[in-house]
C-alpha positions as CSV (number, residue, x, y, z in Angstrom):
1,M,2.4,-72.6,12.0
2,I,0.4,-75.0,14.3
3,N,3.6,-75.8,16.2
4,E,4.2,-72.1,16.6
5,I,0.7,-71.6,18.0
6,N,1.3,-74.5,20.4
7,S,4.6,-73.2,21.7
8,E,3.6,-69.5,21.8
9,L,0.1,-69.4,23.0
10,S,-1.8,-70.2,26.2
11,I,-5.6,-70.2,25.8
12,I,-7.8,-69.3,28.8
13,I,-11.5,-70.2,28.9
14,P,-13.5,-69.2,32.1
15,T,-16.6,-71.3,32.6
16,F,-19.7,-71.4,34.8
17,Y,-21.9,-74.4,33.8
18,P,-21.5,-73.8,30.1
19,G,-23.1,-77.1,29.0
20,P,-22.3,-78.8,25.7
21,I,-21.7,-75.6,23.8
22,I,-18.1,-75.6,25.0
23,N,-17.5,-78.6,22.7
24,R,-17.6,-76.4,19.7
25,C,-15.1,-74.0,21.2
26,I,-12.6,-76.7,22.2
27,D,-12.9,-78.5,18.9
28,S,-12.0,-75.3,17.0
29,L,-8.7,-75.0,18.9
30,P,-5.4,-76.7,18.1
31,C,-5.2,-80.0,19.8
32,K,-1.8,-79.5,21.5
33,S,-2.2,-75.9,22.6
34,D,-1.9,-75.0,26.3
35,I,-5.6,-74.7,27.2
36,I,-6.6,-73.6,30.7
37,I,-10.2,-74.0,31.7
38,V,-11.1,-72.1,34.9
39,D,-14.2,-73.6,36.4
40,N,-16.3,-71.3,38.6
41,G,-18.8,-74.1,39.4
42,D,-18.8,-77.6,40.5
43,D,-19.5,-78.9,37.1
44,E,-19.5,-82.7,36.6
45,E,-20.8,-82.3,33.0
46,L,-17.8,-80.1,32.1
47,K,-15.4,-82.6,33.8
48,K,-16.8,-85.4,31.6
49,I,-16.6,-83.3,28.4
50,I,-12.9,-82.5,29.2
51,S,-12.1,-86.1,29.9
52,E,-13.3,-87.1,26.4
53,K,-11.1,-84.5,24.6
54,K,-7.7,-85.2,23.2
55,N,-6.7,-81.5,23.6
56,N,-4.0,-80.5,26.1
57,I,-6.4,-79.1,28.7
58,R,-5.6,-78.2,32.3
59,H,-8.9,-77.9,34.3
60,F,-8.9,-75.8,37.5
61,K,-11.9,-75.6,39.9
62,I,-11.5,-72.3,41.8
63,G,-15.1,-71.7,43.1
64,D,-17.5,-69.0,42.1
65,L,-15.0,-66.1,42.0
66,G,-16.0,-64.3,38.7
67,L,-14.1,-63.3,35.6
68,P,-11.3,-61.0,36.8
69,K,-10.1,-63.5,39.4
70,S,-10.4,-66.3,36.9
71,F,-8.3,-64.4,34.4
72,N,-5.6,-63.5,36.9
73,F,-5.5,-67.0,38.2
74,A,-5.1,-68.5,34.8
75,V,-2.5,-66.0,33.6
76,R,-0.3,-67.1,36.6
77,K,-0.7,-70.7,35.5
78,A,0.0,-70.0,31.8
79,Y,3.1,-71.4,30.3
80,N,3.5,-68.9,27.4
81,E,4.0,-65.2,27.0
82,N,1.0,-64.8,24.6
83,I,-2.3,-65.2,26.4
84,L,-5.6,-65.7,24.5
85,I,-8.8,-65.0,26.5
86,T,-12.0,-66.4,25.1
87,Q,-15.4,-67.7,26.1
88,P,-17.2,-71.1,25.9
89,D,-19.6,-69.8,23.2
90,V,-16.9,-68.7,20.8
91,T,-15.6,-70.8,17.8
92,F,-12.5,-70.0,15.8
93,E,-12.2,-70.0,12.0
94,K,-9.4,-72.1,10.6
95,D,-6.6,-69.5,10.4
96,A,-7.9,-67.2,13.2
97,L,-5.2,-68.1,15.8
98,E,-2.4,-68.3,13.2
99,N,-3.2,-64.8,12.0
100,L,-3.3,-63.4,15.6
101,I,0.1,-64.9,16.2
102,K,1.4,-63.4,13.0
103,A,0.0,-60.0,14.0
104,S,1.8,-60.4,17.4
105,H,5.1,-60.5,15.5
106,K,4.1,-57.6,13.2
107,Y,2.9,-55.3,16.0
108,K,5.6,-55.9,18.6
109,D,4.5,-53.3,21.1
110,F,0.8,-54.0,21.0
111,G,-1.3,-54.1,24.2
112,L,-4.2,-56.1,22.9
113,L,-5.1,-57.9,19.6
114,A,-8.6,-59.0,18.9
115,P,-10.3,-60.8,16.0
116,L,-13.3,-59.7,14.1
117,I,-16.5,-61.0,15.7
118,Y,-19.3,-62.6,13.7
119,E,-22.8,-63.5,15.1
120,N,-25.2,-65.7,13.1
121,N,-22.5,-65.7,10.4
122,K,-22.8,-62.0,10.0
123,Y,-20.2,-59.4,10.8
124,S,-21.1,-58.0,14.2
125,S,-21.9,-54.4,14.6
126,F,-20.6,-54.6,18.2
127,N,-16.9,-55.2,17.4
128,S,-15.6,-52.3,19.3
129,L,-16.6,-49.7,21.9
130,D,-16.2,-46.0,22.5
131,L,-13.9,-45.2,25.4
132,C,-12.7,-41.7,24.7
133,L,-10.0,-40.4,27.0
134,G,-8.6,-37.0,27.5
135,K,-4.9,-36.0,27.5
136,N,-4.5,-37.0,31.2
137,G,-6.3,-40.4,30.7
138,E,-9.7,-39.3,32.0
139,I,-12.9,-40.4,30.4
140,I,-14.3,-37.6,28.4
141,K,-17.2,-39.3,26.6
142,N,-19.9,-41.7,27.7
143,I,-19.3,-45.3,26.8
144,K,-21.4,-46.7,24.0
145,T,-21.2,-49.4,21.4
146,K,-19.7,-48.4,18.1
147,K,-22.1,-49.8,15.5
148,K,-20.2,-50.5,12.3
149,N,-21.7,-52.9,9.8
150,I,-19.0,-52.5,7.1
151,I,-16.3,-55.1,7.2
152,P,-12.9,-53.3,7.5
153,S,-10.4,-53.5,4.7
154,G,-7.4,-54.0,7.0
155,D,-6.3,-54.0,10.6
156,F,-7.4,-51.0,12.7
157,C,-7.0,-49.5,16.1
158,V,-10.0,-49.3,18.5
159,E,-10.7,-47.6,21.8
160,A,-12.0,-50.7,23.6
161,V,-13.2,-54.2,23.0
162,S,-15.3,-56.7,24.9
163,A,-13.8,-59.8,26.4
164,T,-15.3,-62.1,23.7
165,T,-11.8,-62.9,22.5
166,M,-8.5,-61.1,23.0
167,L,-4.8,-61.7,22.8
168,L,-2.5,-60.1,25.3
169,K,1.1,-60.5,26.5
170,K,1.7,-62.0,30.0
171,S,4.3,-59.3,30.7
172,V,1.9,-56.5,29.7
173,I,-0.9,-57.9,31.9
174,K,1.6,-57.9,34.8
175,Q,2.7,-54.4,34.0
176,I,-0.8,-52.9,34.2
177,G,-1.8,-54.9,37.3
178,G,-4.0,-57.5,35.7
179,W,-7.8,-57.4,36.0
180,D,-9.6,-55.6,38.7
181,E,-10.7,-58.2,41.2
182,N,-13.3,-56.0,42.8
183,I,-15.5,-56.7,39.8
184,Y,-17.2,-60.1,39.5
185,T,-18.4,-59.6,35.9
186,Y,-19.2,-56.8,33.5
187,L,-17.0,-53.9,32.5
188,E,-13.9,-55.8,33.6
189,D,-12.9,-55.7,29.9
190,L,-13.4,-51.9,29.6
191,D,-11.4,-51.5,32.8
192,L,-8.5,-53.5,31.3
193,C,-8.7,-51.6,28.0
194,L,-8.6,-48.3,29.8
195,K,-5.5,-49.3,31.8
196,L,-3.8,-50.5,28.6
197,R,-4.4,-47.2,26.9
198,R,-3.3,-45.2,29.9
199,N,0.0,-47.0,29.6
200,N,0.2,-46.1,25.9
201,F,-0.5,-49.6,24.5
202,Q,-2.5,-50.0,21.3
203,L,-5.6,-52.0,20.9
204,I,-5.8,-53.5,17.4
205,K,-8.5,-55.5,15.6
206,I,-7.0,-58.0,13.1
207,R,-8.9,-58.1,9.8
208,N,-8.0,-61.7,8.8
209,S,-8.7,-63.3,12.2
210,K,-12.4,-64.2,12.6
211,V,-14.4,-65.9,15.4
212,H,-18.0,-66.7,15.7
213,H,-19.9,-65.8,18.9
214,I,-23.3,-66.8,20.3
215,G,-24.5,-63.9,22.4
216,F,-25.4,-65.0,26.0
217,G,-24.6,-68.6,24.9
218,S,-22.0,-69.4,27.6
219,H,-24.6,-71.1,29.9
220,K,-27.1,-73.9,29.7
221,N,-30.6,-72.9,28.4
222,E,-32.3,-74.3,31.5
223,N,-30.4,-71.7,33.6
224,I,-31.2,-68.7,31.5
225,G,-33.7,-67.2,34.1
226,K,-31.1,-67.4,36.9
227,F,-28.4,-65.9,34.8
228,E,-30.6,-63.1,33.6
229,V,-31.2,-62.1,37.3
230,S,-27.4,-62.3,37.9
231,R,-26.6,-60.3,34.8
232,N,-28.9,-57.5,35.8
233,W,-27.5,-57.3,39.3
234,H,-23.9,-57.4,38.3
235,F,-24.2,-55.0,35.3
236,M,-25.8,-52.4,37.6
237,W,-23.2,-52.9,40.4
238,S,-20.3,-52.8,37.9
239,S,-21.6,-49.7,36.2
240,L,-21.7,-47.9,39.6
241,Y,-18.2,-49.1,40.4
242,F,-16.8,-48.1,37.1
243,K,-18.4,-44.7,37.2
244,Q,-17.0,-44.0,40.7
245,K,-13.6,-45.3,39.8
246,Y,-13.1,-43.2,36.7
247,E,-15.3,-40.2,36.9
248,N,-15.6,-37.3,39.3
249,K,-17.6,-37.4,42.5
250,N,-20.5,-35.3,41.3
251,V,-21.0,-37.3,38.1
252,F,-21.0,-40.5,40.2
253,I,-23.5,-39.2,42.8
254,S,-25.8,-38.0,40.1
255,Y,-25.6,-41.3,38.3
256,F,-26.2,-43.3,41.5
257,L,-29.2,-41.3,42.6
258,R,-30.8,-41.4,39.1
259,N,-30.6,-45.2,39.1
260,L,-31.7,-45.7,42.7
261,I,-34.8,-43.5,42.2
262,K,-35.5,-45.0,38.8
263,Y,-35.5,-48.6,39.9
264,F,-37.3,-47.9,43.1
265,F,-40.3,-46.4,41.2
266,K,-40.1,-49.0,38.4
267,T,-40.3,-51.8,41.0
268,I,-43.4,-50.2,42.5
269,I,-45.1,-49.7,39.2
270,F,-44.5,-53.3,38.0
271,I,-45.7,-54.7,41.3
272,L,-49.0,-52.7,40.9
273,I,-49.6,-53.9,37.3
274,F,-48.7,-57.5,38.3
275,N,-45.7,-57.9,35.9
276,K,-43.7,-60.4,37.8
277,K,-40.7,-60.6,35.4
278,K,-40.1,-56.9,35.2
279,T,-40.7,-56.5,38.9
280,T,-38.0,-59.0,39.6
281,L,-35.4,-57.5,37.2
282,N,-36.0,-53.9,38.4
283,F,-35.9,-55.0,42.0
284,I,-32.6,-56.8,41.5
285,R,-31.1,-53.6,40.0
286,L,-32.5,-51.7,43.0
287,R,-30.8,-54.2,45.3
288,A,-27.5,-53.7,43.5
289,C,-27.7,-50.0,44.1
290,I,-28.5,-50.5,47.8
291,N,-25.7,-53.0,48.0
292,Y,-23.2,-50.6,46.5
293,L,-24.3,-47.9,49.0
294,I,-24.1,-50.1,52.1
295,I,-21.8,-53.1,51.4
296,K,-19.9,-52.1,48.2
297,K,-19.0,-55.7,47.4
298,S,-19.9,-57.5,44.2
299,N,-21.2,-60.4,46.3
300,F,-24.4,-61.5,44.6
301,R,-24.4,-65.2,43.6
302,I,-26.9,-67.6,42.2
303,N,-27.5,-71.1,43.6
304,F,-27.8,-74.4,41.7
């Protein structure tokens, strides 16, 4: 089955200064698989790590372009029809990839296959997300995480998944137009899931495929503060973009004004009580709202 994985699967790992944690991810992958690492930084440490691996790795430096552009770039470079998207802080159990490939033969018209996610060796309660659609493909229910602590007894369909790990077909990605490159990061996975479902593709979790994920572990510990600022900005911006893209004008305007007012007053309050960390995070969310109103480009970047 290893030869089948090697010949049928291209594995895509986007990176942005991941540090040594990516070693565990690479070491859990078949050595001869087509592995594409898309480097959004100018990462000499990553270059050294890759040079020491025996895996079949192709390393591309594309600049700080974000996840959707990284994914679309890598899909164009992929040799195989089956595309596995994963992250530097994910490791695969022994038969995880083999069982995903088997499932791709079983569910021939699938849109997306995803393994079960474990965190701290426990089944994650954040394995799937609500993304309820109406008959015309409109969102009819607010997005929230489905908290399920019971391990399923078999494969099951879901409404949406995060981009922790997912298997897709290159032809299907092309059919739905790929990832939305207006987004830098956050909600690009939900956007993709929504497009798949609007095109009548199923999203299926595979019971006997398991991966282990370290939440917020894709970056070096010394950069946590910078990434926390970036996460807050981009999650706010992407939430506004997603809301405007998929919901009616009045819903979006109400959502935008609530957040603009909320983070303006929160910033003032935390300035007055000298809470520097919360001032910074609320101000960065406020900046994202202002950016969305004036510039409407996901252009916030952190410097190293």
